[in-house]
BADRENKOL-46220 format. One line per 8 residues: their letters; for each residue x negated, y negated, z of N, C-alpha, C, O. Coordinates in pm, whole numbers, plus 32768, in hexadecimal, padded with zeros to 4 digits. Last residue first. Example, Ala and Ser with C-alpha at 12.3 -4.5 7.8 and 13.67 -1.06 7.14 Angstrom:
<sites>
SA> 7AFB/80E1/82C4/7AA9/806A/82CA/7AF6/7FFD/8313/7AC3/7F8E/8324; 7AD9/8239/830C/7B32/81C2/830C/7AD8/814A/830C/7A70/814C/834E
</sites>
This chain:
<sites>
TVPSEGPS> 7E1B/783E/82A0/7DD3/7834/831E/7E1F/77E1/8380/7DF2/77CD/83F0; 7E6B/7928/81A8/7E9B/78B6/81F7/7E4F/78B5/827B/7E43/791B/82BE; 7D74/798B/80B5/7DCE/79A6/8126/7DF5/7927/8170/7DA8/78C6/8174; 7D7C/7903/7F64/7D34/7927/7FDE/7D98/793C/8050/7E06/7904/804C; 7E13/799C/7E44/7E0F/7932/7EA9/7DC1/7962/7F26/7DC4/79D8/7F4A; 7E48/7A5B/7D8C/7DC2/7A21/7D8C/7DAC/79BB/7DF9/7D3D/7987/7E09; 7F5C/7AA1/7DC6/7EF1/7B05/7DC6/7E64/7ACA/7DCE/7E10/7B04/7E12; 7FF5/79B6/7EAD/7FDD/79E9/7E27/7F67/7A48/7E28/7F14/7A41/7E82
QLARFALF> 80AA/79F6/7FDD/8039/79BE/7F93/802A/7A01/7F0B/804F/7A75/7EF9; 8173/7A74/806B/819A/7A10/8007/8125/79DD/7FB3/813C/79A0/7F4A; 80F5/7B17/8122/8147/7B57/80BB/816B/7AF5/804C/817F/7B1F/7FDA; 8087/7A55/81C4/802D/7AAD/817B/8078/7AF3/810A/8041/7B09/809E; 816C/79F1/8234/811F/799B/81DA/80BB/79EC/8189/809E/79CA/8116; 81BA/7AD3/82CC/8211/7A9F/8263/81C2/7A47/8201/81D5/7A53/8188; 80E5/7AF6/8383/8109/7B61/8325/815A/7B2A/82AF/8142/7B4F/823C; 80F1/79FA/8404/8077/7A28/83C2/8097/7A93/835B/8068/7A8C/82E9
LVGIAVAL> 81F5/79FC/846F/81D1/799A/8409/8154/79C4/83BD/814C/79B4/8343; 81D4/7AC9/852C/8233/7ADC/84BD/8213/7A7A/844C/8216/7A9F/83D7; 8117/7A4C/85D5/80FA/7ACC/8594/8155/7AE5/851C/8126/7B11/84B3; 81A9/796E/8629/812E/795A/85DB/8108/79DB/8593/80DD/79D6/8520; 8273/79EE/86BC/8295/79A1/8644/821A/798A/85EC/8224/7992/8572; 81DC/7A58/8790/8222/7AB3/8734/8243/7A6A/86B2/8232/7AA2/8645; 8187/7967/8805/8126/79C9/87D5/8165/7A2A/8771/812A/7A49/870A; 827D/78F2/884C/8226/78B0/87EB/81C0/7912/87B2/81A5/790F/873A
GIAGGVIA> 82DA/79A9/890B/8327/7992/8891/82D2/7952/8824/82DD/7975/87AF; 8212/7981/89CC/8220/7A05/898C/826E/79F8/8909/824A/7A34/88A4; 8246/7877/8A0C/81C2/789D/89D9/81C9/7925/8993/818C/7937/892A; 834E/7887/8A6E/8330/7837/89F6/82AB/785C/89B9/829F/7861/893E; 8321/7926/8B50/8378/7955/8AE4/8360/790A/8A63/835F/7945/89F7; 827A/7878/8BE5/8249/78FD/8BBB/829D/7932/8B46/8266/7965/8AE4; 832B/77A3/8C0A/82AB/778E/8BC5/8273/7812/8B92/8243/781A/8B21; 83F3/7824/8C98/8415/77E4/8C18/8395/77CD/8BC7/8394/77E0/8B4E
MGIGTGGL> 8370/786D/8D7D/8398/78D8/8D21/83C1/789F/8C99/83B3/78E2/8C33; 8357/776A/8DE8/82E2/77BC/8DCB/8301/782A/8D68/82B5/7842/8D0A; 8456/770F/8E21/840F/76D5/8DAF/8394/7728/8D88/836E/772A/8D13; 850F/7835/8E96/84DF/77AB/8E96/8493/7785/8E18/8490/77CE/8DB5; 8637/78F9/8E43/85B0/78E4/8E79/8588/7852/8E6C/85D5/77FF/8E3D; 8726/7955/8DD7/872A/790A/8E54/86A1/78F4/8E94/8698/78E0/8F0D; 874C/79CF/8CE4/870D/7A1C/8D50/870D/79D6/8DD6/86F6/7A16/8E3D; 87C1/7916/8C3F/87FC/799C/8C46/87C6/79EC/8CBB/880B/7A44/8CF0
FVPALAHR> 8731/7829/8C6E/87C3/7825/8C67/8804/78AF/8C6F/8875/78BA/8CA0; 861F/787B/8C88/865C/781A/8CE3/86F4/7828/8CE4/8731/7832/8D4F; 85E7/7930/8BBC/85CF/7957/8C48/8613/78F9/8CAC/863D/7924/8D17; 863C/7893/8ACF/8684/790A/8AFE/8665/7930/8B8E/86C3/794F/8BD8; 858C/77C6/8A83/8606/77A6/8ACE/864A/7820/8B0D/868A/7813/8B75; 84BE/7840/89F8/849D/77E9/8A6A/8518/77D1/8AC1/850D/77C7/8B3B; 8540/78C5/8930/84F5/7914/8991/84C6/78C1/8A09/84AA/78F9/8A73; 85A8/77EC/88A4/8603/784A/88E5/85B9/789B/894F/85EE/78B3/89BB
TTFIAAWA> 84BA/777B/8843/8510/772F/889F/856E/778C/88EA/8581/777D/8962; 8463/7847/8795/8411/781E/8807/8465/77D5/886F/8458/77EE/88E7; 8537/7849/86DB/8511/78C3/8723/84C3/78A1/87A1/84DD/78D7/880C; 852A/7747/8674/85A1/7770/86BF/8583/77EC/8712/85B2/77F7/8784; 842C/7752/85F9/844B/76EB/865D/84C2/7714/86B3/84BE/7706/872D; 844A/7828/8546/83E5/782F/85B0/8401/77C9/861E/83F0/77E7/8694; 8512/77C5/849A/8528/783F/84E9/84C9/7844/855F/84F2/7861/85CF; 8486/76EF/8429/84FF/76D5/8479/851F/774D/84D1/8542/773D/8546
FLVLRTGN> 83C0/7780/83A3/8399/7722/840C/8411/7700/8466/8403/76F7/84E0; 8463/780D/82EE/8415/7855/8352/83E7/77FA/83C4/83E7/7823/8438; 84C1/773C/8252/8521/778B/829F/84D9/77D8/830E/850B/77E3/837D; 83CE/76EE/81DF/8419/768F/8232/847D/76DA/828A/848C/76BA/8300; 838E/77D4/814B/8335/77A6/81B7/837D/7746/8216/836C/774E/828F; 845A/77E2/8089/8454/7845/80F4/83FC/7817/8168/841C/7832/81DC; 8471/774A/7FA8/849A/770F/8026/848E/776C/809E/84B6/7748/810D; 842B/77F2/7ECE/83D3/7785/7EF8/83F4/774C/7F81/8399/7723/7FC9
HRFILGVI> 8450/7955/7EEE/848A/78D1/7ED7/842E/7865/7F10/83ED/7879/7F76; 8427/7A6F/7ECF/83B8/7A0F/7ECB/83E8/7982/7EA9/83B0/7940/7E51; 84E5/7B2A/7F00/84EB/7AE9/7E7D/8480/7A7D/7E6C/847D/7A38/7E06; 8496/7B77/8002/84A6/7BDD/7F9B/84A3/7B9E/7F0F/8466/7BD4/7EB3; 849A/7A83/8089/841D/7ACE/807B/8426/7B33/800A/83C9/7B42/7FBB; 85AA/7A3D/807C/8545/79E8/803E/84C0/7A2F/802A/847D/7A1A/7FC5; 8619/7B0D/8114/863E/7AFE/8087/85D6/7AAA/803E/85AE/7ACB/7FCE; 859C/7AD2/8209/8589/7B54/81C9/85A9/7B4C/8134/855D/7B7D/80E0
SMAALVAY> 8602/79D3/823D/8572/79E6/8227/8555/7A6A/81E1/8500/7A71/8188; 870E/7A06/8269/86E8/79B2/81F8/8654/79C3/81D7/862E/79C3/8162; 86F2/7A9D/8354/872D/7ADA/82DC/8709/7A8A/825E/86E8/7AC3/81F6; 8686/79D6/83FA/8639/7A50/83DF/866E/7A95/8362/861F/7AC2/830F; 8759/7922/8405/86DC/78F9/83C3/8682/7971/83A5/863A/7971/8341; 880F/79C0/8495/8831/7992/840E/87B2/796B/83C3/87A1/798F/834E; 877F/79DB/8585/87A8/7A53/853A/87C8/7A2E/84A9/87A1/7A74/844C; 8767/78D8/85D9/86ED/791B/85AC/870C/79A0/8569/86BA/79D1/851B
WWQLTRVA> 887A/78A2/860A/8830/7859/85A4/87B2/78A1/857A/8794/78A7/8503; 88B4/7950/86DC/88FB/795F/865D/88AE/7919/85EE/88A4/794E/857F; 8805/78E6/879E/87F7/7971/8770/883D/7986/86EB/8806/79C8/8692; 8870/77E8/87C4/87EA/77F6/878C/87D2/7883/8758/8792/7895/86F0; 8961/7834/883D/8963/77F1/87BB/88DA/77FB/8777/88D2/7813/86FF; 8900/789D/892E/894A/78F3/88D2/894E/78B6/8846/893F/78FE/87E3; 8890/77B6/899C/883A/7829/897D/8880/7885/891A/8841/78B6/88BB; 897B/771E/89BA/890E/76ED/8965/88B1/7760/893D/8888/7769/88C9
RQGATLDI> 8A07/77B5/8A73/8A3F/77A4/89EC/89D5/7774/898B/89D3/779D/8917; 895D/7790/8B4B/896E/7817/8B14/89AB/7812/8A88/8987/7862/8A31; 8980/767C/8B75/88FD/76B2/8B53/8906/773D/8B15/88BD/775B/8AB7; 8A8F/7673/8BBF/8A61/762E/8B46/89DA/7662/8B19/89C4/7673/8AA1; 8AF8/77BF/8C25/8AD3/7734/8C40/8AA6/76F4/8BBC/8A98/7739/8B57; 8C0B/7896/8BCC/8B80/786D/8BC5/8B6D/77DB/8BEC/8BC5/7787/8BD7; 8CCC/799F/8C10/8CCC/790F/8C23/8C3B/78E0/8C30/8BF7/78FF/8C92; 8CC2/7A93/8B0F/8C9D/7A6C/8B96/8CA0/79D4/8B9D/8C7C/798F/8B3D
GTISLSSR> 8CEB/7AC1/8A06/8D5D/7AD5/8A5F/8D40/7AB2/8AF0/8D9B/7AB3/8B43; 8BA9/7B3A/89C3/8C26/7B02/898F/8C96/7B22/89F1/8C9E/7B90/8A27; 8ABE/7BAE/8A01/8AEE/7B47/8A5F/8B6C/7B02/8A2B/8B96/7A9C/8A62; 8A91/7C5C/8932/8AA0/7C95/89B8/8AD3/7C2E/8A1C/8B0C/7C53/8A83; 8A67/7BBE/8854/8AE7/7C03/885F/8AFE/7C3B/88EB/8B70/7C49/8917; 895F/7B6E/8885/89CB/7B0B/8880/8A54/7B4C/8891/8AAA/7B16/88D6; 88D7/7C61/8873/88D6/7C17/88F0/8948/7BB1/88F5/8988/7B9F/895D; 8908/7CA1/8763/8933/7CFC/87CE/893B/7CB4/8855/899A/7CC7/88A0
VALYAFLA> 888C/7BC7/86E6/891C/7BDE/86D5/8950/7C36/8745/89BA/7C1A/877E; 8782/7BEF/873C/87C8/7B71/875A/885F/7B83/8750/88A9/7B56/87A7; 8745/7CEB/86D3/8744/7CD7/8764/878E/7C58/878C/87D2/7C55/87F3; 8758/7CAE/85BE/87AF/7D12/85FB/87B7/7CFE/8693/8824/7CFF/86CC; 8686/7BF4/85A8/8710/7BCC/8587/8773/7C2D/85C7/87D8/7C02/8600; 85AC/7C95/85EC/85CF/7C25/8642/865B/7BF1/8626/86A1/7BC7/8683; 85B7/7D4E/8513/85C1/7D7B/859E/85EB/7D09/85F9/8645/7D1A/864B; 858E/7CA3/8437/860C/7CEF/8443/8621/7D1F/84D2/8690/7D1A/8505
LLLCAGVL> 848B/7C49/846F/84F9/7BE9/8468/8580/7C2F/8476/85DA/7BFD/84BA; 8402/7D40/845E/8405/7CF4/84DC/8477/7C8F/84DD/84BC/7C81/8542; 8431/7D83/834F/845E/7DDB/83BB/8466/7D91/8441/84C6/7DA2/848B; 83B6/7CAB/82CB/8446/7CC5/82BB/847C/7D1D/832A/84E9/7D04/835E; 82AA/7CC9/831D/82F4/7C4F/833D/838B/7C66/8334/83D6/7C3A/838B; 8270/7DCD/82B2/8265/7DB0/8341/82B6/7D36/836A/82FD/7D3A/83CE; 8298/7DA2/819E/82E7/7E07/81E6/82E6/7DEA/827C/834E/7DEE/82BD; 81D4/7CDB/8171/8261/7CC3/8153/82BA/7D23/81A0/831D/7CF9/81DD
SGTRSKM> 80EB/7D5F/81B8/8113/7CE8/8202/81A6/7CC9/81ED/81ED/7CA1/824A; 80EB/7E26/80F4/80F3/7E4A/8181/811E/7DD6/81D8/816C/7DE6/8235; 80CB/7D85/8013/8145/7DD6/8022/8157/7E00/80B3/81C7/7DFD/80E7; 7FCD/7D1D/803F/803F/7CC3/8035/80C3/7D0D/8047/811F/7CD9/8085; 7F30/7E05/803D/7F36/7DB1/80B5/7FB1/7D57/80B4/7FF4/7D47/8119; 7FC8/7F27/7FAB/7F7A/7EAC/7FA4/7F8F/7E5A/8021/7FF4/7E68/8066; 7FAB/8075/8000/8000/8000/8000/7FA6/7F85/8000/7F46/7F7C/804C
</sites>
């Protein structure tokens, strides 16, 4: 398998996994009386699921706007992971920082794979 194809498969699988987990998590809290913060986290989950689906389609068809969609996905993914421990878990700001850092690390990994899949055959690797 070529490097670019492997990156494409890896990025698409990770985006699909995170979209599935976001939808499953959002549906599990449906029907519960939510606070404003919990509703915000649920909304962010739906948005990053939608952006993940759009990113998968963009990666497969190598659309020009895919990088912008991926950046939006990464921003929402990171924000959701920073807010979830506070609003869904009832923890403090320390766990929000840890959750945001982990979300950012995962998002950077997905972006690396996705951008590597989008590069042209003769193009130098994304740094």
